[in-house]
C-alpha positions in Angstrom: -49.8 69.6 -96.7 -48.0 71.3 -93.8 -44.2 71.4 -93.3 -43.8 68.9 -96.2 -46.0 66.3 -94.5 -49.6 65.3 -95.3 -51.9 64.2 -92.5 -55.7 63.7 -92.0 -57.0 66.7 -90.1 -60.4 65.2 -89.3 -58.8 62.1 -87.8 -56.7 64.3 -85.5 -59.8 66.1 -84.4 -61.6 62.9 -83.7 -58.6 61.5 -81.7 -58.0 64.6 -79.6 -61.1 64.3 -77.5 -60.7 60.7 -76.3 -57.2 59.3 -76.9 -55.4 62.3 -75.6 -57.5 62.2 -72.5 -56.9 58.5 -71.9 -53.1 59.0 -72.5 -53.1 61.4 -69.6 -54.5 58.8 -67.2 -58.2 59.7 -67.2 -59.4 56.2 -67.7 -62.4 56.4 -65.3 -64.2 59.1 -67.2 -66.7 57.6 -69.6 -66.5 58.1 -73.4 -69.8 60.0 -73.5 -68.8 62.2 -70.6 -65.4 62.9 -72.2 -67.0 64.0 -75.5 -69.6 66.1 -73.7 -67.1 67.9 -71.6 -64.7 68.4 -74.6 -61.8 68.8 -72.3 -59.1 71.1 -73.7 -56.7 71.8 -70.9 -54.7 69.9 -68.4 -56.5 71.7 -65.5 -59.9 70.5 -66.8 -58.5 67.0 -67.2 -57.3 66.9 -63.6 -60.6 68.3 -62.4 -62.5 65.6 -64.2 -60.2 62.9 -62.8 -60.5 64.3 -59.3 -64.3 64.3 -59.5 -64.4 60.7 -60.7 -62.0 59.7 -58.0 -63.9 61.5 -55.3 -67.1 59.6 -56.1 -65.2 56.4 -55.7 -63.1 57.3 -52.7 -59.9 56.9 -54.6 -56.8 59.0 -53.6 -54.2 60.1 -56.1 -50.8 61.2 -54.7 -47.4 62.2 -55.9 -44.1 62.4 -53.9 -43.1 65.7 -55.5 -44.1 68.1 -58.2 -42.8 68.0 -61.7 -39.6 70.0 -61.8 -38.4 72.3 -64.5 -36.0 70.8 -67.1 -32.6 72.5 -67.4 -33.2 73.6 -71.0 -31.0 76.8 -70.5 -27.9 74.9 -69.4 -26.6 74.2 -72.9 -27.1 77.8 -73.9 -25.2 79.0 -70.8 -22.3 76.6 -71.5 -22.1 77.8 -75.1 -22.2 81.4 -73.8 -19.2 80.7 -71.4 -17.1 79.2 -74.2 -18.0 82.0 -76.6 -17.1 84.7 -74.1 -13.7 83.1 -73.5 -13.1 82.8 -77.3 -13.9 86.5 -77.9 -11.7 87.6 -75.0 -8.9 85.3 -76.2 -8.3 84.5 -72.6 -8.1 81.2 -70.7 -8.5 83.1 -67.5 -11.9 84.3 -68.5 -12.9 80.8 -69.3 -11.6 79.4 -66.0 -13.4 82.1 -64.0 -16.7 81.7 -65.7 -16.5 77.9 -65.7 -15.8 78.0 -62.0 -18.7 80.3 -61.4 -21.0 78.0 -63.4 -19.7 74.9 -61.5 -20.2 76.7 -58.1 -23.8 77.6 -59.1 -24.4 74.0 -60.2 -22.9 72.8 -57.0 -25.1 75.0 -54.8 -28.1 73.3 -56.4 -26.7 69.8 -55.9 -28.9 69.3 -52.8 -31.8 69.2 -55.3 -30.6 67.6 -58.6 -28.2 65.0 -57.1 -30.8 63.1 -55.1 -33.3 63.5 -57.9 -30.9 61.8 -60.4 -29.9 59.1 -57.9 -33.6 58.3 -57.1 -35.0 58.4 -60.7 -34.9 54.6 -60.8 -37.4 54.4 -58.0 -40.2 56.4 -59.8 -42.1 56.0 -63.0 -40.4 58.8 -64.9 -40.4 56.6 -68.0 -44.1 57.3 -68.3 -43.0 60.6 -69.9 -41.8 58.7 -72.9 -45.1 56.8 -73.4 -48.4 57.5 -75.1 -49.5 61.1 -75.4 -46.6 62.5 -73.5 -43.9 61.0 -75.8 -41.8 63.8 -77.4 -42.5 62.5 -80.9 -46.1 63.7 -80.6 -45.1 67.3 -79.9 -42.8 68.5 -82.5 -43.4 71.9 -84.0 -43.9 72.6 -87.7 -41.8 75.4 -89.1 -44.7 77.7 -90.0 -45.9 77.5 -86.4 -42.8 79.3 -85.2 -43.8 82.2 -87.4 -47.5 82.1 -86.8 -49.9 80.0 -84.9 -53.2 81.1 -83.4 -53.4 81.9 -79.7 -55.4 79.4 -77.6 -55.9 77.6 -74.3 -55.9 74.0 -75.7 -53.5 71.1 -75.7 -50.5 70.2 -77.8 -51.3 67.4 -80.2 -49.6 65.6 -83.1 -49.6 67.6 -86.3 -50.1 71.3 -86.6 -53.7 71.6 -85.2 -52.5 72.4 -81.7 -54.7 74.3 -79.3 -51.9 76.7 -78.2 -49.5 79.0 -79.9 -45.8 78.2 -80.6 -45.0 81.5 -82.5 -41.8 83.3 -81.5 -43.6 86.6 -82.3 -43.6 88.4 -85.6 -42.9 91.8 -83.9 -39.9 90.4 -82.1 -38.5 89.0 -85.2 -39.1 92.2 -87.1 -37.2 94.3 -84.5 -34.4 91.7 -84.5 -34.1 92.0 -88.3 -34.1 95.8 -88.0 -31.2 95.7 -85.5 -29.2 93.3 -87.6 -29.6 95.3 -90.8 -28.9 98.6 -89.1 -25.7 97.4 -87.4 -24.5 95.7 -90.6 -25.0 99.0 -92.4 -23.4 101.3 -89.7 -21.1 98.8 -88.0 -21.7 100.6 -84.7 -23.3 100.1 -81.3 -22.7 96.4 -81.0 -20.2 93.6 -81.6 -21.3 91.6 -84.6 -19.9 88.5 -83.1 -22.3 88.6 -80.2 -25.2 89.1 -82.5 -24.1 86.2 -84.7 -23.8 84.0 -81.6 -27.4 84.7 -80.4 -28.8 84.5 -83.9 -27.1 81.2 -84.5 -28.2 79.8 -81.1 -31.8 80.8 -81.8 -31.7 79.0 -85.2 -30.2 75.8 -83.7 -32.7 75.7 -80.9 -35.6 76.3 -83.4 -34.3 73.4 -85.6 -34.4 71.1 -82.6 -38.1 71.7 -82.2 -39.1 70.5 -85.7 -39.9 67.0 -86.9 -36.6 66.7 -88.9 -34.6 66.8 -85.6 -36.3 63.6 -84.3 -33.1 61.6 -84.8 -31.2 63.9 -82.5 -33.8 63.4 -79.8 -33.6 59.6 -80.3 -29.8 59.7 -79.6 -29.8 62.0 -76.5 -31.6 60.2 -73.7 -31.5 63.2 -71.3 -33.1 65.5 -74.0 -36.1 63.2 -74.2 -37.1 64.0 -70.7 -37.7 67.6 -71.8 -41.0 65.9 -72.8 -42.2 68.7 -75.1 -39.7 70.0 -77.8 -41.5 73.3 -77.8 -40.2 74.0 -74.3 -37.0 75.1 -76.1 -39.0 78.3 -77.0 -37.8 79.5 -73.6 -34.1 79.8 -74.5 -35.1 81.0 -78.0 -37.0 83.9 -76.4 -33.8 84.8 -74.4 -31.7 84.8 -77.6 -34.3 87.0 -79.5 -34.4 89.4 -76.6 -30.6 89.8 -76.6 -30.7 90.3 -80.4 -33.2 93.2 -79.9 -31.1 94.7 -77.0 -28.9 96.9 -79.2 -32.0 98.7 -80.3 -31.6 101.0 -77.2 -28.4 102.7 -78.3 -29.5 102.7 -81.9 -32.6 104.6 -81.1 -30.7 106.9 -78.7 -28.5 107.9 -81.7 -31.5 109.4 -83.5 -31.5 112.3 -81.1 -34.6 114.2 -82.3 -36.6 111.2 -83.3 -35.5 108.9 -80.5 -38.6 109.3 -78.3 -41.1 108.6 -81.1 -39.0 105.7 -82.3 -38.7 104.3 -78.8 -42.5 104.6 -78.3 -43.1 102.9 -81.7 -40.8 100.0 -80.7 -42.6 99.5 -77.4 -46.0 99.6 -79.1 -44.8 97.0 -81.6 -43.9 94.7 -78.8 -46.9 95.3 -76.6 -50.0 96.0 -78.7 -50.0 92.7 -80.7 -50.0 90.8 -77.4 -52.6 92.6 -75.5 -55.3 90.1 -76.6 -53.3 87.3 -75.0 -54.1 88.8 -71.5 -57.7 88.0 -71.9 -58.7 84.9 -69.9 -60.7 82.2 -71.6 -63.1 81.9 -68.7 -63.4 82.3 -64.9 -64.0 79.6 -62.3 -65.8 79.9 -59.0 -63.4 78.4 -56.4 -64.9 77.0 -53.3 -62.3 77.5 -50.5 -63.8 74.6 -48.5 -62.5 72.2 -51.2 -58.9 73.3 -50.8 -58.3 72.8 -47.1 -55.5 70.3 -46.2 -58.0 67.6 -45.2 -59.9 68.0 -48.5 -56.8 68.0 -50.6 -55.7 64.7 -48.9 -59.2 63.2 -49.2 -59.5 64.1 -52.9 -55.9 63.1 -53.6 -54.9 66.1 -55.8 -52.2 65.0 -58.1 -49.7 67.6 -59.2 -48.1 65.5 -61.9 -49.4 64.9 -65.4 -49.2 61.1 -65.6 -48.0 60.1 -62.1 -44.5 60.1 -63.4 -43.1 60.7 -59.9 -45.1 58.1 -58.2 -43.1 55.2 -56.7 -42.7 52.4 -59.1 -44.0 49.9 -56.6 -47.4 51.6 -56.5 -49.3 49.9 -59.4 -52.8 50.7 -58.0 -53.8 53.7 -56.0 -54.9 52.8 -52.4 -58.2 54.2 -51.1 -58.0 57.2 -48.8 -58.0 56.4 -45.1 -57.7 58.6 -42.0 -55.7 56.0 -40.0 -52.0 56.1 -40.8 -51.2 52.6 -39.5 -53.2 49.4 -39.5 -52.7 45.7 -38.7 -54.9 42.6 -38.4 -55.7 41.3 -34.9 -53.9 44.3 -33.2 -54.8 47.6 -31.6 -52.7 50.6 -32.6 -52.6 54.0 -30.8 -50.9 57.0 -32.4 -48.7 59.0 -30.0 -46.9 61.4 -32.4 -47.2 62.4 -36.0 -45.3 64.8 -38.3 -45.0 65.1 -42.1 -41.9 62.9 -42.0 -42.4 60.7 -39.0 -45.0 58.6 -37.1 -44.9 57.0 -33.6 -47.4 54.8 -31.9 -48.1 51.9 -29.6 -49.3 48.5 -30.7 -50.9 45.6 -28.8 -50.8 42.4 -30.9 -52.2 39.0 -29.8 -50.2 37.3 -32.5 -47.2 38.2 -34.8 -48.7 40.6 -37.4 -47.8 42.8 -40.3 -48.2 46.5 -39.9 -49.1 48.5 -43.0 -48.6 52.3 -43.1 -50.7 54.6 -45.2 -47.4 55.9 -46.6 -45.9 55.0 -50.0 -42.7 53.0 -49.6 -39.6 54.9 -50.8 -35.8 54.6 -49.9 -35.2 56.6 -46.8 -38.2 55.4 -44.7 -37.0 53.5 -41.7 -39.2 51.5 -39.2 -38.2 50.7 -35.6 -39.8 48.4 -33.1 -38.8 49.1 -29.5 -35.8 51.1 -30.8 -34.5 48.3 -33.1 -34.7 48.8 -36.8 -36.7 46.2 -38.7 -36.8 45.4 -42.4 -39.6 47.1 -44.3 -40.8 46.4 -47.8 -43.5 47.7 -50.2 -46.9 46.1 -50.3 -48.0 44.3 -53.5 -49.8 46.6 -56.0 -50.4 49.5 -53.5 -46.7 50.0 -52.7 -47.4 51.0 -49.1 -44.8 50.5 -46.3 -45.1 47.1 -44.5 -43.1 45.5 -41.7 -43.5 42.6 -39.3 -44.2 43.1 -35.5 -44.0 40.2 -33.0 -46.8 39.5 -30.6 -47.2 41.6 -27.4 -47.0 45.4 -26.7 -44.4 47.4 -28.6 -43.5 50.9 -29.5 -43.2 51.7 -33.2 -41.3 54.6 -34.8 -41.4 55.2 -38.6 -39.4 58.1 -40.0 -38.0 59.4 -43.2 -34.2 59.7 -43.0 -31.5 61.1 -45.2 -30.1 58.7 -47.8 -26.5 58.7 -49.1 -27.4 60.7 -52.2 -29.1 63.4 -50.0 -26.1 63.6 -47.7 -23.7 63.9 -50.7 -25.9 66.6 -52.3 -26.1 68.6 -49.1 -22.4 68.4 -48.5 -21.6 69.6 -52.1 -24.1 72.4 -51.7 -22.6 73.5 -48.4 -19.1 73.4 -49.8 -20.0 75.5 -52.8 -21.8 78.0 -50.6 -18.6 78.4 -48.6 -16.5 78.7 -51.8 -18.9 81.3 -53.2 -18.7 83.3 -49.9 -14.9 83.2 -49.9 -14.7 84.3 -53.6 -17.2 87.2 -53.0 -15.3 88.3 -49.9 -11.9 88.2 -51.7 -13.4 90.2 -54.6 -14.8 92.9 -52.2 -11.4 93.2 -50.5 -9.6 93.7 -53.8 -12.2 96.4 -54.9 -11.9 98.2 -51.6 -8.1 98.1 -51.7 -8.1 99.5 -55.2 -10.4 102.3 -54.3 -8.5 103.4 -51.3 -5.2 103.3 -53.3 -6.8 105.4 -56.1 -8.0 108.0 -53.6 -4.6 108.2 -51.9 -2.8 108.7 -55.2 -5.3 111.2 -56.5 -4.8 113.4 -53.4 -1.0 113.2 -53.7 -0.6 111.9 -50.2 2.7 110.1 -49.4 2.0 106.5 -48.3 3.1 105.3 -44.9 6.2 103.1 -44.8 4.2 100.0 -44.1 2.1 100.7 -47.2 5.1 100.9 -49.5 5.1 97.3 -50.5 4.0 98.1 -54.0 6.5 100.5 -55.5 4.6 100.9 -58.7 0.9 101.4 -59.5 -0.9 101.2 -62.8 -3.8 103.7 -63.1 -7.2 102.1 -63.9 -7.5 104.2 -67.0 -4.3 102.5 -68.4 -4.0 99.0 -69.7 -3.1 96.3 -67.1 -1.4 94.1 -69.6 1.3 95.8 -71.8 1.1 95.2 -75.6 3.8 95.3 -78.2 2.7 98.7 -79.6 1.6 100.5 -76.4 3.8 100.0 -73.3 2.3 100.6 -70.0 3.3 103.8 -68.2 4.0 103.2 -64.5 3.3 105.8 -61.8 5.6 106.1 -58.9 3.9 105.7 -55.5 3.4 108.9 -53.6 3.1 111.1 -56.6 0.0 112.3 -58.4 -0.4 110.4 -61.7 -0.2 112.5 -64.8 -3.7 111.6 -66.0 -6.4 114.2 -66.7 -9.1 114.1 -64.1 -12.1 116.2 -63.0 -10.4 117.0 -59.7 -7.2 118.3 -61.4 -9.3 120.4 -63.8 -11.2 121.9 -61.0 
C-alpha cells in the first residue's frame, strides 16, 4: 500500500524492462537483448536504437530538439498579481504586467511559430503510451523521500530517480517560518505565505489525485511529466529559506557557526549525488557531422517533432536529390537551400532527401512549382518537365515566422525605449539631488520645477503625514552626512 493505492510491485518490475523500452520507440531491439542490456536510462535507450539502426542503414532525424515547457509562467503571473495586491497599487500591476508582456513578446520569434506549426508534427505522441502524463504522477511520500538513482520514471512509486524536495531544505524552511512567526521580524509574513502556498499547490498538482485537473487543461498535458513541476517548487522553497540570512545575522556572536551549520545542512546530504553512475569511453570519430547524419541521431524521445507525413524513416543517402530517368548535378548547397541542374529525357518527379514541411519552396527555371510530401517517407517531391532545367529548393519564412519576428522586434524597441527613459529619469534625479545638496542656485532655464520633494520624504502625501516641500535653490533641511561633516 503506497499513497492509498495498492499495486503489484513484481508486475511493475517485469514490465519496466520491455514495455517501457517499446513505448519509447525501440522496436528493433530484440526481447532477449533488451532484457540482457537492462536499459535504465534514456541515453542507453537511444544508444541501443542507434546501434540497431546503424546495422540496418536506417536514419532517424528530428526537425528540432524538444523545448522546455513554460512551467514557471503561472508562478510568475501569480507573483505579479500578488505584488500589486500587497502594494495596493494598480500602477505596480500595470508596470509589472507590461514588463512580463514585453519579455513574452521578445520571445515571440520562438513560441509563436512553434504554436502555429504544432499541427504539422507528431506532438500528440507525448500523450500516448509510456510518455502519457498519467504514468508519471508522484506519490506524496516520494516528495519527502525517494532514493537517488539514474533510472527511469515508471508507473507507481518504484521509480529509478528521486523526486524528493529535500529534507534539509524543508527543515530550514520550517525553521524560518517558526522563527519569524515567533519574532515577527526580518520578513513580511504575506510573502512567506505566498511562496508556501504556491509550493503546496504545485506539489498537489504532481500527485495522482490531481489527474482530473490535468485532464481538463490540454496545455498542461504537454508538460509530459508532472514531476517537472519540481522546478518551480524548488524556487518557492529557496525563497522561503532566503530570510534565514538576516535571521542568522541577528545572532551576532553565533552567526558564523550558525551560517556554517546551515550551509552544511544544504550541502553535505547532497554530496553523494555528485558521484556518477559510470563513465563512457567516447570515440570522437563517431560524432563528426558525417557520422551524426549517417547514424541519424535523434534528439527527441519519441520523434514527437518529426513531420506528421513521415510515417516511416527513409534510409540514409548521400545524394540530396534523385529522379528516375534523369541526371542531376548539384551546384550549390546550404543547410536551408539546394540548387542544381537536371537533364530529364521524360517528365519526371524529383524527390529531395529533405523532410517536407511548410516553408520549403521549389522553383524550376525561376518559377515556383507545387511540392508535396512523398507517401510514408514524407520527403519533398515535385514534378519537372522533360529537358534541361535549373532547380532551386529553399526554406523560406512563413507567415507565423514573420509575425513572430515582427512582434519580437517591436518588443525589443519598446524595451530599449523604456530602459532609456528610466535611465534619463535616474540621471535627472541624481543631478538635481547633487545641486540642491550643494545649495547652488539653479539657472533660470532650470527653474521649471518650483518645488522638489527630497528622496527621503514620501512622494505621495497621506492623511496623517503631509509632505514637506523644499524650495528650489535652498538646501533642504534634512540631516545628511555632508551637513554633519
